[in-house]
N, C-alpha and C positions, 0 to 999 in steps of 0.2 A: 504494500499499499504506500503510496506515495507521502512524503511529509507535508504536513500542513504549512502552508506560505508559500508554495513553490509557484502561485499564480504571478508572484514578482520576479522570478528568475529567467526571465526570458524564453519558458516553454522546454527549456531542455532540462531532461531527466535522465541521465548516464545510468546505466545498468549496472548492478552490483549488489552484493549483499555484507552483511558483517560477519566474515569468515571466522574461524578460529584464528587461521595465520594472521590475519591483520589486528584481531583483538589481540593476540600475545605481543605480536609485533609492538603494537602503541602501548601496551602495560611495559614492557621492557623498556620503550624510549621513553615513558614518561617518568620512569626512576629519576631521569636527571634532574627531577625537582628536590630529590631527596637531598643533596649537599645543600643548596638554597635553605631549606626547611630545618636541616640539622643545624646549620650555622646559626639560624635566628634564634632556635629554641636553647642552644647550649650557650650563648653569648649573655643573655640575660641571666641563666643560671650560675655560671661561674663568676660572675661579678657579684652575686650576692653571696658566695662562700667566704668566710672570714679567712682561712688560711690562704685563698688566692689573695684577697685583698691585702693581707698582712705582708706576704712576699713581694707583690708588684706594686701596690698601692698604699703604702704605710700610712698616708694623711686622711685617705677615706676610711681605713680599718680603725684608725684612733678616735675618728668623728664618729663612727658607728658604735664603739665600744665603749664610749665615756659614759660616765653615771647618768648625765644628763645632755639628751638632745634636744637643744633649744627650740630647732625646728625642724619637724620631720618633713617638709617640704625640701629642704636642702642638704639631708645628709649624705647624699651621695653625689654631690656637686663636685666634680674633678675633672678637669680638660682633658689630664692624661687618661683618666677611665674612659671618657668617650672618645677619645683618639682611638683607643684600643677597639671599642666597637664599630667604629665609622670608618676606620682606614680600609678596610674591605671594600666598602661601596665606591670609593674613589678609582681604585684597581679594578673592580668589576666596570665601571663606567669606560676606563680607558681602554680594557681588554674587549668590549663588545664593540669597540670601534674597528679593531684589528681583525673580530671574530665576522665581521661583515663579509670583507673579501675571502676569508678562509671558507666560511660557509659558501660563497657564491663560486668559487673557482674550484673547492676541493669536496664540496659535498657537505651535508648535515653530521654525517656521521664523524667526520674528521674533527669537527670544531665540540662534538660530545666527548671525543677521546682526548684531545688535548685539556679540555676543561676538567676532566676526571683526574687525569695525570697531576696538574697543577695545583687540585685541589689535596691530592694524596700527599705532595711533599709538602704544602702548607701545614697540613694537619699534623705531619710528623714533628715538623718544626716547633709547632704549639706545643704538642703533646711534651717535649723533653726542653722546652724554654726553662733557661736561670735567671732572664734577664729580660726587660721590658722590651727592646730593640728586637729580641728575638720574637716574642709575642707579636709585634707591630709587622716585622719582615712576613712571618708567617700568615698574618690576616692578609697582607697584601697579595702572597700568593693564593690565599682562599677565593678572596676577589677576582684575582684572574681567572680562576677556574670557574666561578660562577658567572662571569661574563661570556664566557665559551658556551657554557651551557645553555644559560636562559636565552642566548641568542638563537640556538640551534632547535631546540627541544621543541616549543611552541609551533615552529615552523614546521618541522618533520612531522608532528603528528595532525597537524592540519592538512598537509600533503598527503599523508598516508590514509586517512579515515574518509569513507564513503561519505559523501555531503549530507546525506540524511542522518548521518549519526556523528559527525564532524564534533558537535558541541560536545557531548558526553565525552568522546574520545579524548579530546583537546584537554577538557578539566580534568584528566588522570595526571597531568603536570601539576594543577594545584592541590590535587588530592594526595600526591606525594611530598610536596611541600608540607601540607598539615601532618601528614604521616611523620615526616623527619621533624618538625616541631614537636609532637608528641612523644618521640622515642626520645629524643634529647632532654626532654622536660622529666621523663620518667629516670632516665639516667643519672640526671643530675640529683633527682631525689635521694637515690641510694648511694650513688658515689659520695655525695656530701656526708653520707654516715662513716664513710671508713675511717678507722682510727690512724692518726698519723698524718690526717690532713693533706694526702696527695690525690684524693679522688679526682680533683679538678685537672690533673693530668689525662686520668682516663676520659674524661667528660671531652676535653680539646683533642687527645689524640684517637677517642673513638671515631673522629670524622674520618678515618680511612676506611671505614667500612663501606659507607655510603660511595666514598669517592672509586673504590674499587669495583663497586656494582655497576657506577655509570662507565666506567673504563672498560670493563669485561663485556656488557651489552653494547657498547658501541661497537665493538670489534665482530660481535656476531648479530647486528642487527643487517637489514638490507638497507641500502639507500633509497630515496624516494624516486619515483618516476619522473619526477618534475626535476630534480636535480640531474639525473640520468641523461634527462635529454640536454638540461643545460650545457652539459659537458659534452654533449654529441654523440651519445650511445641511445639511439633511438630503438634499435631492435632489443637490446636489454631491457630499456624502458617498456616496451610493448609486452614482453615476457612477464615482468615484475608487476605490471599493470594488471594484467589477466591473473595473474596469482592473488595479489591482493583484493582484487572485485570478485573473484570466484566465478568469473564469466568469461566466454571465448569472446565475444562480441564487444571490445573495447574501443574501435576504431574511432566515434566520436568525441570520447574524451582524449583520447590520443592524440587526435589532430588539434583538439583546442589546446592541448598543452603545447603540442610543437609550433602553433601558432603564436601562441605566448612566448615561447623561448626564441623564435625568429624576430619578433619586435625588442625582446630584451636585449637581443646582442646587438641590435641597433643602437642602443643606450651606450655611449662610451664614458660618460661621467654619471651613474645612478644618483650619486649625491645631489648634483647639480638639476638632474632631472626632477628631483623631489620637489624642486621649487616653482615646477610649471604650473600653470592655472589650473590644469585638468586634474592635478593629483593635490589640489587644497583641501578635499575632504578626508582624504587619507592621512596626510601631514598634519592637519589639525587634529585628529583621533590620536594620531601616534605620539604625540605631545600630552593633549589634556587628558585622556585616560589614564594612563601612569602617574599624571602630576596630581588627579584628583585620587588615584587609589591610595597613594601614598599619604595625601591630606586628610584621608577620612579617620586618620589616626592609629590604625590597626598597629602599624610595627612599633608605635609606642607601647601598645598592651604586649605584643608578643616578644619584642626583644626584651624590654623592661618587666615583664609579668611579675617574676619573683621580688625585685627590686621595688615595683612599684606597690606589692602587697605588703612587702617588708616596711614601705613609709606609712601604709595603712595601719600599721600595727599588729601585723602578723610576726609569729615568730619565724626564724630562718626555715624551719622544717615545713612549718604551715604554710609559709611563704611559697616554697616549692611544690608542695602538692596543690594549691591553689593553682599554679600554673599547668600541673597536669590535667586539672579538670576543665581549664579552658582551651587545653589541647585537644582532649578527648572531645568536647564540644564541636570544635573547629574539622576536625575529621569528619564526625557525624554530620554536621550542616553540608558539608562538601558532598557528601552522598545525595542529598537533596537536589543540589544542583545538578549533578551528573544525571539524575533521573527526570528532573523537570525541562532541563535548558531547550532540549529539541522537542518539546511538547508546548512548554508556556512560551518559548521565545526568550531572547536576551532583554529586551525593553523592560518588560515585567519584572524579570528577577532583579537587574538595576534598581527600579523605582522603588519596589517593595523593601529591599535590602536597604535602600537610602533611608527611606521613612522609619524604619526600626532601629537604624544604628542613631538616628537623630535623635527620638524619643529617648533612648537609653541613655545618650551623652547628656542629655537636659537632666535626666532624673540622677546619674552619677554626680554631675555638677552639684547638685542640692543636696544631695546625701555627704559626700565630702567635705561640702562649704559648711553645713550644718554642724558637723563634729570637729573639724579642724579650723574652722573660720581664717581668719588671714595670717595668724599666727604661728600655725602649723603645731600647736599644741594641745592635741585631742583628750588627755588624761587616759582613764581607763576605758578602752572601748568594749561593749557588749557584744557577745557571739552573735547576736541577732542582726547587730549594725553589720558585722562584717559579712555575713552570710547574704545580706538585702545587696551589698556592694557585688560581692562575687555574683550574684545571682544576674545582676543586670549587666555586669561586664559579660557574661557567657551569653546573654540574651544578644548583646551589642556584637560579639565574635560569631554568632551564629548567623546574623544579618549579614556580615560581611563574608562569610565563608559560603554562601550562597548567591552572591550577587557580586560584588566588585572584587573580590580576591578571584575566584577563576575566570571571570568575565573579562577582569583587566588583562589578562593574559589572552584569552580566547579571540576577543575581537579585533583588537589588533592584527593578529596572526592572520587571520581569515579575510580581511578586507584588503590587502596590497595586492595589485597586479606583480606577476614574475620579474618585471623589468626593472622594479624599484623594490622588490620583497625584502631582500637581504639588507639594503640600506635603510629601509623603512623601518624593519624590525631593529637594527642597531638604534634609530633613535629611539623605539619605544622603550627599549632596555637601558639605553642612556639616560632618559629622563627619568626613569624608574629608580635608577642607582642616584643619579644627582638629590633628588629629593629624599630618598633613603638615607643618604649620607647626611644631608642638612638637617634631617630629622633626628637622627642618632646623634650628629655632634652637638644638637642646640637642645634637646630635649631636657635633659638633666637641670640646665639653667632655665628654661623657660618654666618646669616645674619649681624650680626654688624661687623665680620672681613673678611668675601669673598665678601660680598656687590652683585652686581649684578651677580657677578660671580658663585652666588651660583646653580642658574638655570643651567649653564652650568656643574656643578656639578652632578645634577641628568642626565642630558641631556647623560652624558657620560654612565651612567648608563642603560639607556632606548635603547641606543645604542648596548651595550653587551648584554641585557637580549633579544632584538629582534634578534638577531645573535643566542644567544644559543638556542630559541625557533624552528629556521629555521633549526638547524642540528640536534638538539636531542629530541626534543617531537613529538612524533607520534601523527595521527590524532586519538581521540577516540570517535568520534561521532557515534551512531548506534551501539555500541557494549554492550550486557549485561554487567552487572557489574561483575558477577562471571566468564565470559569468558575474561576478560580485558587482561589476561596474554599473549593473542595470539599475542597482537600487540609488545610488547618487542621481542618477538622471530623472527619476521620478521623486526624489526628494523636494520640498517646497522651498528650501533654502539652497542646498547644494546644487540643484540643476542650473542654476545660473553660472557655474563653473565648469560644469563639464557639458560639451556640446552634443551633439546626435552623432556627428561624426568620432567621437570618442569611445570607441566600441571598447568591451572588456580587453580583448587582446590587440588592443591598439589600431583597429582599422583593418585588419589582415585575416583573410581565411585561407585556407588549404585548397590546392585542386583536388581531384579525385585519387590521386596517387597518394595523397597525404604529406607529399613532399614540398610540393612548388607553391611558395606564397602568392597570393594576388592582391593588390589595394581592392579594397570595396568601397 
């Protein structure tokens, strides 16, 4: 049965089923999200472990262990500590720009492989660290690995998946991120109990495991037909397309892929090409969607969940366990998105999740403000209060996990034409990392100065993001990836930038032999 919403795809419905082969391939490919998720979860956990702070950040340790913390909002405020967390994202930003060329010229697999290797080396350096510089260098190498993986994996999944199931399979990447966060939170909880205070080494060094999964997975996975065609191997691409679609007749989809590749090879400078008027919708989405994704405030919760809960008066073990709870909610809610994204569509999930997050942020602001005030001295916190705060943080996390979390990666990866796909995905990853870095770098300082008002700061951006989605993002479910250009032509605003002669494959169709392009 054709997926709902095909009325807008230009009438094309490529044959193909969700075969066991493509399902396994996408599951293995999605494992690239593990390294990103594991790092997000581990970072906040180890920075709340007293032995780790005592060894590398003694000023923070002394402030935390003092008899009287005069201001709970400011107990973790340290530039060096935030540099440890955020240095990774500067490296990821830089490597994602290099990864664009690697992904385009050598395939998606090569970027995944390099990402796994770099992450593995960084994890080992962090696990054996004896000085702050080793931590920072290790974090930079981890960042290089994440930059390559985040560039390649969403593209890989969108290109391998049948268009009717593209949303669910692509969200496997976000599911892997959430699983990585959850595993890291659980390990932090148990490693923090190790006598001798060296459990943080296991937490940081344990990143080798997801790195090896990604590295080995990249060696056994096939490359995408799109990538094979892009590198001139059409016969191999045809065989692979038959295998992943589970049907013999793949000529229509293959011809469209070849046409898109012909057009992409005419583009000598894909970065400059992005600035053309006809790509204005894609360029806007590749910048604003990751921008808004980070300004929802989710990474504040996921990076610093143990730190944040400790600030709210939880003991060290309790704060780590609270982070485990939010991690479980994150994984469960991502499954909701997998189940509904190709049924309800992208827009509904974006908007519902935005409203849910906005309401929760306002309630959390009121709860923290009522107890902590502006001085950050709450006194004795009752258990029911802590439970209420955790509950609404979990509802907030669930709203993100079935909307902006997965869709922030899915939508940009499925809207780019082949000729600008690698470059545009690099912009998507780069913007994501720029604002992840900025938020990680300034969050503890903002918490110290803005206090409970910090959550209202993020709530404002959730509101603006939801308005943007409502007016400017067309529905993309059920549309073949090489036919995505049609949605912009029918949009009330973007139609003025995309002319009728700007076909999805650049105004090219193929002759009957599938090889000879001609201008239409």
